Structures are given as structure tokens and as C-alpha cells.
C-alpha positions as YAML, in Angstrom:
chain: A
units: angstrom
residues:
- id: 1
  name: MET
  ca: [115.86, 92.94, 126.00]
- id: 2
  name: ASP
  ca: [112.13, 92.64, 126.67]
- id: 3
  name: LEU
  ca: [111.02, 95.74, 128.58]
- id: 4
  name: SER
  ca: [107.28, 95.10, 128.39]
- id: 5
  name: SER
  ca: [107.03, 93.86, 131.98]
- id: 6
  name: ARG
  ca: [108.95, 96.77, 133.50]
- id: 7
  name: PRO
  ca: [106.92, 99.39, 135.41]
- id: 8
  name: GLU
  ca: [108.10, 102.25, 133.18]
- id: 9
  name: TYR
  ca: [107.08, 100.52, 129.93]
- id: 10
  name: LEU
  ca: [104.61, 102.79, 128.09]
- id: 11
  name: HIS
  ca: [103.60, 104.22, 131.47]
- id: 12
  name: LEU
  ca: [102.71, 107.67, 130.12]
- id: 13
  name: GLU
  ca: [100.67, 106.24, 127.25]
- id: 14
  name: ALA
  ca: [98.97, 103.81, 129.63]
- id: 15
  name: ALA
  ca: [98.02, 106.71, 131.92]
- id: 16
  name: VAL
  ca: [96.21, 108.31, 128.99]
- id: 17
  name: GLY
  ca: [94.40, 105.03, 128.37]
- id: 18
  name: ALA
  ca: [93.36, 104.71, 132.01]
- id: 19
  name: ARG
  ca: [91.96, 108.22, 132.02]
- id: 20
  name: LYS
  ca: [89.96, 107.58, 128.82]
- id: 21
  name: LEU
  ca: [88.69, 104.30, 130.29]
- id: 22
  name: VAL
  ca: [87.46, 106.01, 133.46]
- id: 23
  name: GLU
  ca: [86.13, 109.26, 132.02]
- id: 24
  name: GLN
  ca: [85.04, 108.44, 128.45]
- id: 25
  name: VAL
  ca: [84.01, 104.79, 128.77]
- id: 26
  name: MET
  ca: [82.74, 104.36, 132.33]
- id: 27
  name: LEU
  ca: [81.64, 108.01, 132.72]
- id: 28
  name: VAL
  ca: [82.75, 108.03, 136.36]
- id: 29
  name: LYS
  ca: [81.31, 110.95, 138.32]
- id: 30
  name: PRO
  ca: [82.57, 112.62, 141.51]
- id: 31
  name: GLY
  ca: [81.44, 110.83, 144.66]
- id: 32
  name: GLU
  ca: [80.80, 107.47, 143.04]
- id: 33
  name: ASP
  ca: [82.06, 104.20, 144.50]
- id: 34
  name: VAL
  ca: [84.18, 102.42, 141.89]
- id: 35
  name: VAL
  ca: [85.28, 98.82, 142.52]
- id: 36
  name: LEU
  ca: [88.16, 97.33, 140.55]
- id: 37
  name: THR
  ca: [88.44, 93.54, 140.77]
- id: 38
  name: ALA
  ca: [91.62, 91.71, 139.83]
- id: 39
  name: ASP
  ca: [93.01, 88.23, 140.27]
- id: 40
  name: THR
  ca: [96.64, 87.22, 140.68]
- id: 41
  name: ALA
  ca: [97.03, 86.85, 136.89]
- id: 42
  name: THR
  ca: [96.14, 90.52, 136.32]
- id: 43
  name: ASP
  ca: [98.66, 93.20, 135.27]
- id: 44
  name: ALA
  ca: [98.95, 95.32, 138.43]
- id: 45
  name: ARG
  ca: [100.14, 98.36, 136.45]
- id: 46
  name: VAL
  ca: [96.77, 98.64, 134.70]
- id: 47
  name: VAL
  ca: [94.89, 98.33, 137.99]
- id: 48
  name: ASP
  ca: [97.01, 100.97, 139.71]
- id: 49
  name: LEU
  ca: [96.73, 103.45, 136.82]
- id: 50
  name: THR
  ca: [92.97, 102.97, 136.65]
- id: 51
  name: ALA
  ca: [92.58, 103.46, 140.41]
- id: 52
  name: GLN
  ca: [94.57, 106.69, 140.13]
- id: 53
  name: ALA
  ca: [92.36, 107.87, 137.27]
- id: 54
  name: VAL
  ca: [89.25, 107.11, 139.35]
- id: 55
  name: ALA
  ca: [90.62, 109.18, 142.24]
- id: 56
  name: ALA
  ca: [91.53, 112.01, 139.86]
- id: 57
  name: ALA
  ca: [87.92, 112.01, 138.62]
- id: 58
  name: GLY
  ca: [86.73, 112.68, 142.17]
- id: 59
  name: ALA
  ca: [85.36, 109.20, 142.81]
- id: 60
  name: THR
  ca: [86.38, 106.60, 145.41]
- id: 61
  name: PRO
  ca: [88.41, 103.64, 144.09]
- id: 62
  name: THR
  ca: [88.33, 100.32, 145.91]
- id: 63
  name: VAL
  ca: [90.67, 97.62, 144.60]
- id: 64
  name: VAL
  ca: [89.93, 93.96, 145.39]
- id: 65
  name: TRP
  ca: [92.57, 91.30, 144.66]
- id: 66
  name: TYR
  ca: [91.95, 87.57, 144.95]
- id: 67
  name: GLU
  ca: [93.48, 84.32, 143.74]
- id: 68
  name: THR
  ca: [92.99, 83.25, 140.14]
- id: 69
  name: ARG
  ca: [90.20, 80.72, 139.70]
- id: 70
  name: PRO
  ca: [90.60, 77.71, 137.36]
- id: 71
  name: SER
  ca: [87.88, 78.90, 134.99]
- id: 72
  name: SER
  ca: [85.69, 81.87, 134.14]
- id: 73
  name: ALA
  ca: [82.15, 82.48, 135.47]
- id: 74
  name: MET
  ca: [82.89, 80.76, 138.79]
- id: 75
  name: GLU
  ca: [81.47, 82.36, 141.91]
- id: 76
  name: PRO
  ca: [84.02, 84.68, 143.55]
- id: 77
  name: PRO
  ca: [84.93, 84.74, 147.25]
- id: 78
  name: ALA
  ca: [82.12, 86.23, 149.32]
- id: 79
  name: PRO
  ca: [83.95, 89.51, 150.09]
- id: 80
  name: VAL
  ca: [84.40, 90.11, 146.35]
- id: 81
  name: ALA
  ca: [80.70, 89.51, 145.76]
- id: 82
  name: GLY
  ca: [79.90, 91.88, 148.61]
- id: 83
  name: ALA
  ca: [82.07, 94.67, 147.20]
- id: 84
  name: ILE
  ca: [80.66, 94.56, 143.68]
- id: 85
  name: ALA
  ca: [77.10, 94.37, 145.01]
- id: 86
  name: ARG
  ca: [77.54, 97.88, 146.49]
- id: 87
  name: ALA
  ca: [79.42, 99.47, 143.58]
- id: 88
  name: ASP
  ca: [78.18, 102.32, 141.42]
- id: 89
  name: VAL
  ca: [80.80, 101.30, 138.86]
- id: 90
  name: TRP
  ca: [82.55, 97.92, 138.60]
- id: 91
  name: ILE
  ca: [85.57, 97.41, 136.35]
- id: 92
  name: GLU
  ca: [86.69, 93.79, 136.08]
- id: 93
  name: PHE
  ca: [90.32, 93.00, 135.15]
- id: 94
  name: ALA
  ca: [90.48, 89.42, 136.44]
- id: 95
  name: VAL
  ca: [91.73, 86.89, 133.89]
- id: 96
  name: ALA
  ca: [89.30, 84.27, 135.26]
- id: 97
  name: TYR
  ca: [86.47, 86.76, 135.01]
- id: 98
  name: ILE
  ca: [83.25, 86.35, 137.02]
- id: 99
  name: MET
  ca: [80.88, 87.74, 134.41]
- id: 100
  name: HIS
  ca: [77.89, 85.33, 134.04]
- id: 101
  name: SER
  ca: [78.15, 84.28, 137.71]
- id: 102
  name: ASP
  ca: [75.37, 84.81, 140.26]
- id: 103
  name: ALA
  ca: [77.52, 87.50, 141.92]
- id: 104
  name: PHE
  ca: [77.73, 89.31, 138.59]
- id: 105
  name: ARG
  ca: [73.97, 89.14, 138.05]
- id: 106
  name: HIS
  ca: [73.35, 90.44, 141.59]
- id: 107
  name: ALA
  ca: [75.70, 93.41, 141.07]
- id: 108
  name: ILE
  ca: [74.01, 94.30, 137.77]
- id: 109
  name: ALA
  ca: [70.57, 93.98, 139.35]
- id: 110
  name: ASN
  ca: [71.74, 96.43, 142.03]
- id: 111
  name: GLY
  ca: [72.61, 98.97, 139.34]
- id: 112
  name: ALA
  ca: [76.38, 98.68, 138.89]
- id: 113
  name: ARG
  ca: [77.70, 100.01, 135.60]
- id: 114
  name: TYR
  ca: [80.03, 97.18, 134.58]
- id: 115
  name: ALA
  ca: [82.90, 96.69, 132.15]
- id: 116
  name: ASN
  ca: [84.81, 93.48, 131.46]
- id: 117
  name: PHE
  ca: [88.47, 94.13, 130.64]
- id: 118
  name: THR
  ca: [89.65, 90.63, 131.48]
- id: 119
  name: GLY
  ca: [93.38, 90.12, 131.11]
- id: 120
  name: MET
  ca: [94.13, 93.72, 130.13]
- id: 121
  name: ASP
  ca: [97.84, 94.50, 130.27]
- id: 122
  name: VAL
  ca: [99.70, 97.72, 129.47]
- id: 123
  name: PRO
  ca: [100.12, 97.12, 125.70]
- id: 124
  name: MET
  ca: [96.43, 96.25, 125.44]
- id: 125
  name: LEU
  ca: [95.39, 99.38, 127.34]
- id: 126
  name: VAL
  ca: [97.56, 101.52, 125.08]
- id: 127
  name: ASN
  ca: [96.70, 99.87, 121.75]
- id: 128
  name: THR
  ca: [92.95, 99.45, 122.22]
- id: 129
  name: ILE
  ca: [92.05, 102.58, 124.21]
- id: 130
  name: ALA
  ca: [94.80, 105.20, 124.49]
- id: 131
  name: ARG
  ca: [95.68, 105.28, 120.79]
- id: 132
  name: VAL
  ca: [92.18, 104.70, 119.41]
- id: 133
  name: ASP
  ca: [89.64, 107.28, 118.26]
- id: 134
  name: LEU
  ca: [86.79, 105.97, 120.38]
- id: 135
  name: ASP
  ca: [84.21, 108.26, 118.75]
- id: 136
  name: GLY
  ca: [85.28, 107.08, 115.30]
- id: 137
  name: VAL
  ca: [85.07, 103.43, 116.34]
- id: 138
  name: MET
  ca: [81.57, 104.11, 117.70]
- id: 139
  name: GLU
  ca: [80.61, 105.58, 114.31]
- id: 140
  name: LEU
  ca: [81.82, 102.42, 112.56]
- id: 141
  name: GLY
  ca: [79.91, 100.31, 115.07]
- id: 142
  name: ARG
  ca: [76.68, 102.24, 114.53]
- id: 143
  name: ALA
  ca: [77.03, 101.76, 110.77]
- id: 144
  name: LEU
  ca: [77.48, 97.99, 111.21]
- id: 145
  name: VAL
  ca: [74.51, 97.84, 113.59]
- id: 146
  name: GLU
  ca: [72.31, 99.63, 111.07]
- id: 147
  name: LEU
  ca: [73.32, 97.33, 108.22]
- id: 148
  name: ILE
  ca: [72.71, 94.15, 110.23]
- id: 149
  name: GLU
  ca: [69.41, 95.32, 111.73]
- id: 150
  name: ARG
  ca: [68.10, 96.09, 108.22]
- id: 151
  name: ALA
  ca: [68.91, 92.56, 107.06]
- id: 152
  name: ASP
  ca: [67.13, 89.30, 107.76]
- id: 153
  name: GLU
  ca: [69.41, 86.58, 106.40]
- id: 154
  name: VAL
  ca: [73.04, 86.57, 107.53]
- id: 155
  name: ARG
  ca: [75.68, 84.27, 106.13]
- id: 156
  name: ILE
  ca: [79.32, 84.11, 107.23]
- id: 157
  name: THR
  ca: [82.07, 82.18, 105.44]
- id: 158
  name: THR
  ca: [85.83, 81.98, 106.03]
- id: 159
  name: PRO
  ca: [88.80, 80.43, 104.22]
- id: 160
  name: ALA
  ca: [89.12, 78.00, 107.16]
- id: 161
  name: GLY
  ca: [85.75, 76.45, 106.36]
- id: 162
  name: THR
  ca: [83.07, 78.36, 108.26]
- id: 163
  name: ASP
  ca: [79.75, 78.52, 106.40]
- id: 164
  name: LEU
  ca: [77.09, 79.58, 108.85]
- id: 165
  name: ARG
  ca: [73.62, 80.96, 108.09]
- id: 166
  name: ALA
  ca: [70.85, 82.40, 110.22]
- id: 167
  name: ARG
  ca: [67.89, 84.78, 110.18]
- id: 168
  name: ASN
  ca: [67.82, 87.83, 112.42]
- id: 169
  name: GLY
  ca: [64.04, 88.00, 112.74]
- id: 170
  name: GLY
  ca: [64.20, 91.59, 114.00]
- id: 171
  name: ARG
  ca: [66.51, 90.79, 116.92]
- id: 172
  name: PRO
  ca: [68.37, 93.84, 118.33]
- id: 173
  name: VAL
  ca: [72.07, 94.36, 117.64]
- id: 174
  name: ASN
  ca: [74.11, 95.70, 120.57]
- id: 175
  name: LEU
  ca: [76.98, 98.16, 120.24]
- id: 176
  name: ARG
  ca: [79.23, 96.81, 123.00]
- id: 177
  name: GLY
  ca: [81.89, 99.50, 123.11]
- id: 178
  name: LYS
  ca: [79.53, 102.33, 123.99]
- id: 179
  name: PRO
  ca: [79.92, 104.38, 127.19]
- id: 180
  name: ALA
  ca: [78.33, 103.06, 130.40]
- id: 181
  name: GLU
  ca: [75.44, 105.49, 130.64]
- id: 182
  name: ARG
  ca: [72.78, 103.66, 132.65]
- id: 183
  name: PRO
  ca: [72.68, 101.83, 136.00]
- id: 184
  name: GLY
  ca: [72.97, 98.09, 135.50]
- id: 185
  name: GLU
  ca: [74.53, 98.48, 132.06]
- id: 186
  name: THR
  ca: [77.20, 96.07, 130.84]
- id: 187
  name: VAL
  ca: [79.78, 97.47, 128.44]
- id: 188
  name: MET
  ca: [82.86, 96.02, 126.84]
- id: 189
  name: LEU
  ca: [85.99, 97.24, 125.10]
- id: 190
  name: ALA
  ca: [85.36, 99.44, 122.05]
- id: 191
  name: GLY
  ca: [85.23, 97.72, 118.69]
- id: 192
  name: GLN
  ca: [82.55, 95.04, 118.94]
- id: 193
  name: ILE
  ca: [78.87, 94.58, 118.16]
- id: 194
  name: SER
  ca: [76.93, 91.55, 119.36]
- id: 195
  name: TRP
  ca: [73.57, 89.93, 118.72]
- id: 196
  name: ASN
  ca: [72.06, 86.48, 118.46]
- id: 197
  name: PRO
  ca: [69.99, 85.57, 115.40]
- id: 198
  name: LEU
  ca: [66.94, 83.36, 115.88]
- id: 199
  name: GLU
  ca: [68.43, 80.28, 117.51]
- id: 200
  name: GLU
  ca: [66.46, 77.73, 115.53]
- id: 201
  name: THR
  ca: [67.67, 79.25, 112.22]
- id: 202
  name: GLN
  ca: [71.40, 78.96, 112.94]
- id: 203
  name: GLU
  ca: [72.73, 76.21, 110.67]
- id: 204
  name: GLY
  ca: [76.00, 75.18, 109.05]
- id: 205
  name: VAL
  ca: [79.66, 74.84, 109.90]
- id: 206
  name: LEU
  ca: [81.55, 76.97, 112.45]
- id: 207
  name: VAL
  ca: [85.36, 76.97, 112.47]
- id: 208
  name: PHE
  ca: [87.34, 78.77, 115.15]
- id: 209
  name: ASP
  ca: [90.75, 79.55, 113.62]
- id: 210
  name: GLY
  ca: [91.99, 82.61, 115.53]
- id: 211
  name: ALA
  ca: [91.72, 82.17, 119.29]
- id: 212
  name: VAL
  ca: [89.48, 80.49, 121.87]
- id: 213
  name: TRP
  ca: [89.19, 81.12, 125.61]
- id: 214
  name: PRO
  ca: [88.39, 79.46, 127.95]
- id: 215
  name: PRO
  ca: [89.60, 76.76, 128.60]
- id: 216
  name: ALA
  ca: [92.81, 78.09, 130.08]
- id: 217
  name: GLU
  ca: [94.86, 75.60, 128.03]
- id: 218
  name: LEU
  ca: [93.89, 77.42, 124.84]
- id: 219
  name: GLY
  ca: [94.16, 81.02, 123.65]
- id: 220
  name: LEU
  ca: [95.95, 81.39, 120.34]
- id: 221
  name: LEU
  ca: [95.00, 78.36, 118.26]
- id: 222
  name: THR
  ca: [97.60, 76.17, 116.57]
- id: 223
  name: SER
  ca: [94.94, 74.24, 114.62]
- id: 224
  name: PRO
  ca: [91.31, 74.98, 113.69]
- id: 225
  name: ILE
  ca: [88.34, 73.76, 115.71]
- id: 226
  name: ARG
  ca: [85.53, 72.64, 113.37]
- id: 227
  name: MET
  ca: [81.94, 72.37, 114.63]
- id: 228
  name: GLU
  ca: [78.67, 71.36, 113.01]
- id: 229
  name: VAL
  ca: [75.74, 73.59, 114.04]
- id: 230
  name: SER
  ca: [72.05, 72.70, 113.88]
- id: 231
  name: GLY
  ca: [69.28, 74.83, 115.34]
- id: 232
  name: GLY
  ca: [71.79, 77.00, 117.16]
- id: 233
  name: VAL
  ca: [73.40, 74.02, 118.89]
- id: 234
  name: VAL
  ca: [76.88, 72.58, 118.30]
- id: 235
  name: THR
  ca: [76.44, 68.92, 117.40]
- id: 236
  name: SER
  ca: [80.09, 67.92, 116.84]
- id: 237
  name: ILE
  ca: [83.59, 69.21, 117.59]
- id: 238
  name: GLU
  ca: [86.39, 68.01, 115.32]
- id: 239
  name: GLY
  ca: [89.97, 68.86, 114.42]
- id: 240
  name: GLY
  ca: [93.47, 68.44, 115.81]
- id: 241
  name: SER
  ca: [94.95, 68.83, 119.28]
- id: 242
  name: ASP
  ca: [93.22, 72.14, 120.04]
- id: 243
  name: ALA
  ca: [89.84, 70.66, 119.11]
- id: 244
  name: LEU
  ca: [90.52, 67.71, 121.39]
- id: 245
  name: THR
  ca: [91.36, 70.05, 124.29]
- id: 246
  name: PHE
  ca: [88.24, 72.11, 123.60]
- id: 247
  name: ARG
  ca: [85.94, 69.08, 123.30]
- id: 248
  name: ARG
  ca: [87.25, 67.52, 126.52]
- id: 249
  name: TRP
  ca: [86.73, 70.78, 128.39]
- id: 250
  name: MET
  ca: [83.20, 71.15, 127.08]
- id: 251
  name: GLU
  ca: [82.41, 67.54, 128.01]
- id: 252
  name: SER
  ca: [83.84, 68.01, 131.51]
- id: 253
  name: LEU
  ca: [81.26, 70.72, 132.22]
- id: 254
  name: ASP
  ca: [78.44, 68.24, 131.54]
- id: 255
  name: ASP
  ca: [75.99, 71.00, 130.62]
- id: 256
  name: PRO
  ca: [73.92, 70.87, 127.39]
- id: 257
  name: ASN
  ca: [73.61, 74.67, 127.42]
- id: 258
  name: MET
  ca: [77.36, 74.95, 126.82]
- id: 259
  name: LEU
  ca: [76.71, 73.73, 123.27]
- id: 260
  name: ARG
  ca: [74.24, 76.52, 122.51]
- id: 261
  name: ILE
  ca: [75.41, 79.53, 120.52]
- id: 262
  name: ALA
  ca: [74.96, 82.55, 122.81]
- id: 263
  name: HIS
  ca: [75.93, 85.39, 120.47]
- id: 264
  name: TRP
  ca: [77.43, 86.41, 117.16]
- id: 265
  name: SER
  ca: [79.85, 89.35, 117.24]
- id: 266
  name: LEU
  ca: [81.88, 91.47, 114.83]
- id: 267
  name: GLY
  ca: [85.26, 92.88, 115.90]
- id: 268
  name: PHE
  ca: [86.62, 96.19, 114.61]
- id: 269
  name: ASN
  ca: [89.07, 97.82, 117.03]
- id: 270
  name: PRO
  ca: [91.80, 99.44, 114.87]
- id: 271
  name: GLY
  ca: [94.36, 98.79, 117.61]
- id: 272
  name: VAL
  ca: [94.00, 95.01, 117.29]
- id: 273
  name: THR
  ca: [95.52, 93.73, 114.06]
- id: 274
  name: ARG
  ca: [96.00, 90.07, 115.02]
- id: 275
  name: PRO
  ca: [95.04, 87.61, 117.78]
- id: 276
  name: THR
  ca: [97.14, 87.88, 120.94]
- id: 277
  name: GLY
  ca: [95.75, 85.15, 123.19]
- id: 278
  name: ARG
  ca: [93.93, 87.72, 125.35]
- id: 279
  name: ILE
  ca: [90.27, 87.09, 124.59]
- id: 280
  name: VAL
  ca: [89.09, 90.70, 124.95]
- id: 281
  name: GLU
  ca: [91.51, 91.67, 122.17]
- id: 282
  name: ASP
  ca: [90.92, 88.52, 120.14]
- id: 283
  name: GLU
  ca: [87.20, 89.31, 119.96]
- id: 284
  name: ARG
  ca: [88.04, 92.70, 118.44]
- id: 285
  name: VAL
  ca: [90.65, 91.91, 115.81]
- id: 286
  name: PHE
  ca: [89.79, 94.40, 113.10]
- id: 287
  name: GLY
  ca: [87.42, 92.70, 110.66]
- id: 288
  name: CYS
  ca: [87.02, 89.44, 112.57]
- id: 289
  name: VAL
  ca: [83.86, 87.56, 113.53]
- id: 290
  name: GLU
  ca: [83.53, 86.03, 117.00]
- id: 291
  name: LEU
  ca: [80.95, 83.67, 118.42]
- id: 292
  name: GLY
  ca: [80.21, 82.77, 122.03]
- id: 293
  name: LEU
  ca: [78.98, 79.45, 123.39]
- id: 294
  name: GLY
  ca: [77.38, 78.78, 126.76]
- id: 295
  name: ALA
  ca: [75.75, 81.26, 129.13]
- id: 296
  name: LYS
  ca: [73.70, 83.95, 127.39]
- id: 297
  name: GLY
  ca: [72.90, 87.28, 129.02]
- id: 298
  name: ALA
  ca: [69.49, 88.92, 128.71]
- id: 299
  name: TRP
  ca: [71.06, 92.00, 127.08]
- id: 300
  name: ILE
  ca: [71.70, 90.02, 123.87]
- id: 301
  name: GLY
  ca: [68.02, 89.75, 123.00]
- id: 302
  name: GLY
  ca: [65.79, 86.72, 122.76]
- id: 303
  name: GLU
  ca: [65.76, 83.99, 125.37]
- id: 304
  name: PRO
  ca: [68.56, 84.19, 127.98]
- id: 305
  name: TRP
  ca: [69.93, 81.07, 129.64]
- id: 306
  name: THR
  ca: [72.49, 80.07, 132.24]
- id: 307
  name: ALA
  ca: [75.29, 77.56, 131.74]
- id: 308
  name: ALA
  ca: [78.32, 76.24, 133.55]
- id: 309
  name: ALA
  ca: [80.56, 78.75, 131.74]
- id: 310
  name: HIS
  ca: [80.91, 80.86, 128.60]
- id: 311
  name: THR
  ca: [83.57, 80.54, 125.92]
- id: 312
  name: ASP
  ca: [84.44, 82.72, 122.92]
- id: 313
  name: GLY
  ca: [86.16, 81.88, 119.66]
- id: 314
  name: SER
  ca: [87.25, 84.03, 116.72]
- id: 315
  name: LEU
  ca: [87.04, 83.60, 112.96]
- id: 316
  name: LEU
  ca: [89.65, 85.30, 110.78]
- id: 317
  name: ASN
  ca: [89.29, 86.79, 107.28]
- id: 318
  name: PRO
  ca: [85.50, 86.39, 107.11]
- id: 319
  name: THR
  ca: [83.13, 87.20, 104.28]
- id: 320
  name: ILE
  ca: [79.78, 88.53, 105.49]
- id: 321
  name: TYR
  ca: [76.59, 88.42, 103.41]
- id: 322
  name: LEU
  ca: [73.51, 90.40, 104.47]
- id: 323
  name: ASP
  ca: [70.48, 89.34, 102.43]
- id: 324
  name: GLY
  ca: [72.97, 88.24, 99.80]
- id: 325
  name: GLU
  ca: [74.93, 91.51, 99.72]
- id: 326
  name: VAL
  ca: [78.62, 91.28, 100.61]
- id: 327
  name: ILE
  ca: [79.63, 93.92, 103.17]
- id: 328
  name: GLU
  ca: [82.99, 92.32, 104.02]
- id: 329
  name: GLN
  ca: [85.21, 90.20, 101.78]
- id: 330
  name: ASP
  ca: [88.01, 88.07, 103.25]
- id: 331
  name: GLY
  ca: [88.38, 90.30, 106.30]
- id: 332
  name: ARG
  ca: [88.18, 93.63, 104.47]
- id: 333
  name: TYR
  ca: [85.05, 95.81, 104.56]
- id: 334
  name: VAL
  ca: [83.76, 96.55, 101.06]
- id: 335
  name: HIS
  ca: [80.47, 98.33, 101.76]
- id: 336
  name: PRO
  ca: [81.02, 101.98, 100.67]
- id: 337
  name: ARG
  ca: [79.84, 103.48, 103.96]
- id: 338
  name: LEU
  ca: [82.15, 101.23, 105.99]
- id: 339
  name: VAL
  ca: [85.10, 101.89, 103.67]
- id: 340
  name: GLU
  ca: [84.64, 105.65, 104.08]
- id: 341
  name: ILE
  ca: [84.67, 105.44, 107.88]
- id: 342
  name: CYS
  ca: [87.72, 103.14, 107.85]
- id: 343
  name: ARG
  ca: [89.59, 105.66, 105.71]
- id: 344
  name: ARG
  ca: [88.78, 108.48, 108.13]
- id: 345
  name: LEU
  ca: [89.99, 106.32, 111.00]
- id: 346
  name: GLY
  ca: [93.27, 105.75, 109.16]
- id: 347
  name: VAL
  ca: [92.90, 101.97, 109.16]
- id: 348
  name: SER
  ca: [95.70, 100.32, 107.19]
- id: 349
  name: GLY
  ca: [94.60, 99.02, 103.79]
- id: 350
  name: TYR
  ca: [91.77, 101.51, 103.26]
...
């Protein structure tokens, strides 16, 4: 019998995760206005537990539900936009998230501390927050940031056929799972760093073989999506049925900026051992690489741009070269500093 949808499933463990999310990640303070947005595809248990944790922290929770939109980054109903525009803290759970929309940019400009936990359900809350040493994951993230920022040339290969090169050119690398400390700060689930190398230097072959979302028809991939990249722009999309679905969706948006690579990311949340079809987890499979296409936020570094949407795809079992030095081989970190941290975190295989 599948008990995962029942209200009592992991409810004590999920309560721990909600408290850590509110107090350790979002740093909610007494008296703050905290808005939780959710669409009709959201797990209500996670929303309710988080609202309770906000109240327990002495802040005021406001929960806004609305119908699920057909795609991400679409403008929300006006009352949703109004609520987030006045929030001190905004936690987004909606599956069709509104990050990268004008409403999102307005809320950030007004100083909301924001986190995107799109599609989070109870198992995800437990596995990626409640049972994870967030300080230890931050330590691993800082080590990865330092290694990448010291390097100029980055090369990523995978058994599925990715062979992508670029130069960093001194671009900043962002630790995405850090606590939300400043007004207008955007944070994500622990276990990811993101940056975008110099766009014109990004060349090679990119193969998504783990998961891709959006479009809504995808998620876990049944066949790889192979793309040629030149100057940071996807010039072809090839493969089987998943590639056809992806190419048709991209073409339907009729926006050249959708073909631009918006960020490179590394995933390293110990609670995510395989893709699940929930993009926030799929971006953080331990040891994976993930790239985003489409809208690019200013926080990444370099030139920002808008686009009709944003999509993310993951690469499994990567090998990462930094100025020719291998720091990860076939999905397993081999740099001594990274191996030491993984051992202290109790990551399987180290």
C-alpha cells in the first residue's frame, strides 16, 4: 500500500524540515510578513507545515492558492502579484512557478527575501532539508565555489555525450543554498552552485540525460536530448521522442533568447541520489551538472536578459575539468578537499 499521499506520512520528519526551512534557510524574524504561494498542483501538507513554522517563529503567514498555469514564468493573477509585492519573505511552492516573471522582479525589487521550492512534496522536504546537514552542504558548496573561481577554463563531459567548454573570465560563482540574509535576495534549495561562464566562449555538445522541466510533458527523461552549442547559444536539438517534445516546446515560444544558456550549475544535495521528475531535486542530484536555458537573472553575473520562459536540464555522471585538472570523475568527486568533506557528510561511496 502506498502511504506517501496520506496526511500522516512522515509528518513528524516533515515538521522538522519546515522548521529548518523557515528558521535556518529563510531566517524569518518575529513580526515579518511571510507569503507562501502555491498552485493547485502543490502538496498542501508542505504548505500547511511551513505556515505553522512561520507562526511559531513569531511572524505572520499568509497563504495564497491559485490555479496551476500551463507553464512557468507566466504572470500570476493580480492578487498574487499584490501579495508578494508587500512580503518581507516570499516562499514559492507552485509547480508552475512565477520566478522570472515581472511580478517576481517587482517583489525582489521591493526587498522580498525569496526562495523557490517549486513542486516540493513531503518526501522532498524530508530528504533534502530535514535529514541534511545544511552547514556541511554549505561547506562543500564553498569549496566548489573556490575551485571554480580560481579556474579559467571549464570543461564538462558525460558518458551520454556532453563535451562542453567555456572560460570563466572572472565571473562570480553563486552558492544558491545559502540562507536568505539580505532584502531582495533569491535563494534556492541547499546543494547547488550556479554561474555563467563568458557566453561567447561556451562551445561544444550539451546532452540532457537526467531530467528536463519545463515543458510540463517532460520531467524524467526516457531518451537523451542532444544539443550543439556555439557562442553560448543552442543551434540544434536532436534525439528521440523527448528531444522532439522539447524542440517543439522551444519553437512554440518563438523567442531567440530561449536558446541562450543562462547558467551552469553543480548539484550536491546528499538527500538526492537520483532524478525524481521534480526539477528542484533534479538540479541537486549529488554530483550532477545542470544547465538552464532562457531567462537569465542579474544575480548570475554578466549580462542579464528576459525570455518567454526558463528551462533546466540535468547531466548525470559528469567529469569536470578545471584548467585541465579533474575534480570530478564520472559523477564522483576526486579532488582531495571535496572527498574529505563528502566523507564527513557521510555521503555513500566516500
